N, C-alpha and C positions, 0 to 999 in steps of 0.2 A: 450149459453148453461147454463141451470139452475144450474147444479151442480157446475160449475165454479163460477157462481155468488154467490152461497152459500159459497164456500171456501173463496172468496174475502171478503165477508161480515164478516165471522168469523175472518178474519185477518185485520179487520177495514179498508178495501179498501186502504191499504198502496200503495203509488205510485210506489214502486219498484217491485210490483208483476204484471207481464205482461202476456197477453194472445195473442197467435198467432193462427189464423185460416188458415188452408190449405185445398185445394181440392185435394184429392188423389183418382184417378180412380173413380171420381164422388161422393165420400163420403167425408163428412166434418170431418177433423181431427183437434183437438184442442191441442195446447201446452200451458202449464201454468208453469211459472218459476219465480224465483227471479233474476232480471237482475244483481244485484250487486254481486251475488255469482256464476254466470255461466261463464264458459270459452266460450266467444262469438264466437271465431274463430272455436273452436272444435264443437260447437253447430251448426254452419252453415254447416260445411263440413260433419259432421257425422249424423246429424238428418234432417235438413231442405232440403239440396240439394238431399239426397237420396229419401226423401219422394216426392219431386217435380218431380223427374225423374222416379218414380215408376208408372207402369201402370197395375199391376196385381190385383189379389184379395186382399181385405183389411180386415185384422183381427189383433187382438193384437198379436197372436202367430206368424203369418207370418211376421209382421213388426219387431218383436223382434228377430226373427231367421234369416231373410234373407235381411232385408232392412236397419235397423238402425245399424250404426257402433259405438258400445260402448262396453266397457269392462264389465260394470255392468248394467244389465237390469232386472227388477223384476216386475212381475204382482202383483198388489195389489188390495185389496178390498176397498169399500167406507170408512170404518172406518179408513183406513190408509192414506187417501188422504192428509189431512192437515198436519199430522205428517211427511210424506215423503217430502212434499214441504218445511217444516221448516228445514228439514235436507239437504236442498240445492239440491234436486232432480228436474229434469225436468219431469213434468207429461204429459203424452200423452193420450188423450181421443179420442175415436171414437164415433161419434154421434149414440146414441141408445144403447151403450154398458155400462153396470153398473160397469165394471172394468176399470183399467187404467194401463199404464206402468210407472214405476219410473226409470228414466235414470240418471246415474251418469255423470254429466258434471260440477262438482264442481271446482271452482278456487277461493281460498281465499287468501287474502294478507298474506304473511309469509316471514320470513327471512331465509337466508341460514345457515346451521350448521356452527358454529364457536366455538372457544375456550370459554367456559363459564367463567365469571369473578369470580365465586366462587371456581373454581377448576383448576387453571392454572398449567401447567406442564412444567418442564425443559426438560425432555425427555418423550417420550410416545405419545399416541394419543391426538390430540387436538380437535377432533370433539365433539360437545355438542348437546344436544337435543334442539329443538325449540318449539314454542308454538303450532305447528301442531301435532296432534296425529298421522296423517299419516306419517309424517317425523320420529316421535319417533319409530313407528313400523318398518319403513324401515331401520332405523339405527340399531335396534335390530336384524332384519333379516340379515343385512349385517355383524354384529359382531358375530352372532351365527346362522349360517345356519345349523341347526340341526333338524332332524325329531322329536326330543323330546321336542322342544320348543312349549309350548301351550300359545295361546293368546285368552283370553275371554273378550268380550266387553259387557258393560252394559250402559244404558242411565239413568242417575241419575239427579234428580232435577225436581220438578213439573213444573217449568216455564222455566228453562234453557235447560232441556233434554241434559245434557252434556255427551259426550262419556267418559266412564271410562274403561280403559283396564287393565287387570291383566295378568302378565307374570309369567310363572314358567316352570320348566323342569319336565315332567311327570315321568321320571325315577329317579329323585332325590328328589323332594319336597315331604314332608309328606302329604299324602292325607287328613288326619284330619285337618292339618293346612290350606290346600287349601279350603276345604269345609267350615271351620269356617269363613275364610275371605270372601269367596264368599257369604255366608249366611248373613254376616253383611252388605256387600255392597248392597245386594238386599233389606235389611230392612231400608236403609237410607231414611228418610222422611224430605226433606228440599226443599226450593224454588229454590235455585240455587247452583251450584257447579262451582267455578271459578278456583280452585287450589286444589292440593291433600290435603293441610292442612285443607280444608273445610270438608273432610271426615275422617280425622285422628281420631277425637274425637268419631266418631261413631264406630270405629274399635278397638281402644285400650281399655284395661281393666281398666285403671286409668286416665280418661279424665281430672281430676283436678290436676294431678301430676305436680310438678315443672319441673321434668326431662323428656326429650324426650324418647319416647318408640318406635321410628321408625327411620330408616336410611333415608337420603335424599341425592340426588346427581343429577348432570346434564350431566353425561358422560356415553355413552354406555359401555365403557370398565369396569367401576366400577360396573354398574348394571349386566353386564354379569358375572363378577367374583362372585358377590353375588348369582346369580342364580345357578352358578356351585357349590355352597355350600349348596343348597337346600332351598334357600329363595324364597319368593314371592315378585314381584315388581308390583307397581300400578302407572299408568300414567293417567293424566287427560287432555283432549283436552283444549288447551288454556294456558297451563303452561309447561315450560321446566323442571320442577322439577319432579323427579320420586322418590317415597318413597318405602322402602323395609321393610319386616317383615320376621322373628323376628329380634330384634335389641339388641345388646350388647353395653354397654357404651364404651367399649374399642375400638369400631369401629372408633370413632371420633379421637382417638390418631393415628390411622393408616391413611395413605395417599397414593393416587395412585402413587406418586413419589417413594414411598418405594419399589415398585416392578419393577421399571425401573432403579434402581441404585444398588450400592454395598450393600450387606446385612449388613456389619459392619457399614457403614455410616447410613443406615436406622435405625439400632439399636440405634446409638448415637442420632439421631434426635428424636426418640420416647421418649428417656429419657429426652431430652430437652423439649418436649411437656408436658410430665408428670410433670416436674418441673415447667413449665409455669402455669399449672392448680393450683398448690399449691401457687405459687407467686400471681396469679390473685385473689385467694379467701381468703387466710389466712394471707398473709403478712401485709396488712393494720391493721387488727385486732390485730395481734401480736405486731406490732409497737406501737399501742395505749395502749395495756395492759402493755408493758414494760415501757412506759412513766408514766403511772398512778400508777401501782401497783408493778412492779417487776424491778424497775430501778437498784436494787442491783446486778442483774445478768449481767448487761451491763458493759463492761470495762470502767474504769474511764475516759479515754481520750474521749470516745464517749459521755459519760454523759456530760462532760464539753462542748463539741462541740454543742450538742443539747441544753443545757441550755443557751449557749451564743446566740443562734439564736431564742430562744422561750421565753425568760424571759419577754419581753415587749409586748407580744401579748395580744390583748383585749379578745380573745376567749379562752375557755378551750380547751385542746387537743382534746376532743371528738367533740366539735362544729367545730373546725378547720378542722378536717378530713372530717366531713360531708359537710362543706362548699366547700372544694376543690373537693370532689366527685361530688356534684351537679354542680359546675362550669364546670368541665370537661365534664360531661354528657350533659350539655346544649350546649357546643361547638360542641360535637359530633352530636347532633340532628340537630343543625343549618347547619353543614357541609353536612349532608345527604340531606337536603331539598332545599338548595340553588343550583343554576346552578353549574355544575361540577367544572369549574375552579375557580369560585367565592367562592365555598364551600371550596376548598382546601386552597385558600388564606386566607379565614376567619378563618379556623381552625388553621393554622400555626401562623398567626398574632395574633389571639385571645389568643392562648396558651402562646406564647412568651410575648406579651405585658401585658396581664392580670396577668400572673404568675410573671413576673419581677416587674411589678408595685405593685402587691399585697405584694411582699416581701419588696420592698423599703418603702411602706406605713406602714409596720408593722402589716398587717392584717393576713398574713399567713407566714409559715416558710419554708425555703428551704428543710429541711428533709421531711416535710409533702408532699411537691410537688413531691419530688423524689420518695417517697414510692407510692403515688397514681399513678404517671405517669408510674412507672414500672409495677404496678398492671394492669393498663389499657392496656398497650402494651402487657403484657403476656397473656391477654384474647385471643388474636388473634393468638396464637400458636395453638389453637383449635377453629377455627371460628364457627363451627356448634354448639358449646356449649356456645357461647358468651352471649346470653340472660340469660341463667341459671346462669352462673358464675358471671355476674354482680349483680344478686339478692343475690346469696350466699355471695358475698363479703360484701354487706351491712349487712347481718345477722351476719357475723363474726365481723364486726366493732362494732355493738351493743353489741355482746357478750364480745368482748375484752374490750369495754369501761365500761361495768357494772360488769362483773364477772372475768375479767383478763384472765390469761392463763387457769384457770380451766374452764371458759366458752368456750374458744377456743377448748380445748380437748373434752369437753362434746358435743359441736356442731359437731366436726368431727366424734365422735362416733355415734351420732344420724344420720347424713347424710349417713355414711357408712352402718349402720344397715338398714336404710330405703331403700337404693339402693339394698342391699342384699335381701330384702324381695320382690322385684319386680321380677316376673317370668312370663314375657309376652310370651304367646304361648309356654310355656314349656321351654323357654331359660332363664337361670339366667342372670340378668342384669350385674353382675360383673364377669361373666365367661370370661376367663378361670382361674381366680384367686380365686373366691369365688362362687361356689366351685372350687377347684383346679382340672383342667383337664390337666394332664401331656402332652398328645399328642397335645393339642391345644397351649401349651406354645411355640411351635416352631414358631408360628406367634404372639407372645405376645410382651412384651416390647423388648425382645431379639428376633430378626428375623433371622431365619435360611434360607439358600439357598432354592430355590424352589424344588430342587432335593431331599431334605430331608423331604419335606411336602408330605408324601405319603398317608395321610388320610385326609378326609374332617373333618371340625370341629365337634367334638362329642357333643359340646354344643348345636348344632342345629340338630334337628331330621332330618335324611336323609334316603332315601331308599337304598343308596349305600355309605358306609363309605370309600371305596377305590377310590383314584383318578386314572385317566387313566394311569399315568406313573408307577403305581404299579401293573398293570395287564399284 
């Protein structure tokens, strides 16, 4: 059949594109499919066997309504043939007919939902998204069986034609926010989309910003909770990551475990995470500034201890801290890229051996190692912000090494002012503290019990401010 030959030619006659010719009631029926993406058992039982057993009148409408056993069957025009085949449909042609049937028989390799490595929980749901967009949608339907859940799908990428799905609650999400994000997704012009992060820069207002302007997670319960606050979620076929808009920086200090445990303990842990951010970013710079410029504010016994361990070092304090930072970062990168167990062994042995040997050789000091090690560990109290915190730490090291505590204070003022100026999709980045939103403080650093959270966050524009438990 000429049209089939034309389709094969457009697809470079790839060997996994197969054609099957059947004789049904004296008419030639052609099936075209990609064998690596088709459920062969279902294909035989639902398409081939019914066609071979059929002896009535043959037309696309009759075959789709009475013969072929498939959940999704669509009649398509010539312009859609190649695109439907590349979306893993089985194409059915009748000799002499200019249209075709696109039958869903897709079966792609995928893994079962499991607890994601980025969001482990002690108590609470352990299901996580997978790389299949169908699984993602199914998990969201399972978690939120509501008539108000809206799912819109787009195909983005000139070459990849990747399915991008947008989730929101039509009774909660701000319609202006939904239309704005939808418009930006439709305007994306790129070759391929392999992950939600490929489209983030097309959506956010400050693509060159150091700080994140979107939330990301791998668990349906977290996404559901955010949708219930009026947010919009975006998933991409091929990735287990789901991103949400709008975003507040404080979201990364929160954790799903906070809602499955005692509110007093959750409050304590949030203060620990906030302290971890300060330790991860500012402490190395403060240590350096105290050694270089403000040693008079340090108690005498600590000055004597530090002096005894640093007096014979060949490096200046500034170069020493930079050297330790680069050394630890190299060990981290090596541990990521080596095979798992070898990487763990390398990072542990490398840190212990190089650190201890460096001290004994007189190249680095114990206080410097302790300060940098604490800073590196503290980063992962807020793992979603780890890349940003690592860069900010280096900035504060330079400020502390050149301008002392004045530079540290100036840097903090600059970063806080910059974050305060970000107002993505009408939601202040530092809400609910800047600006102060009193009702939202119930789920701030101090977490109140769920029974006291009677309103949705006012920092996020929502069509309904009252939660169900207050109605």
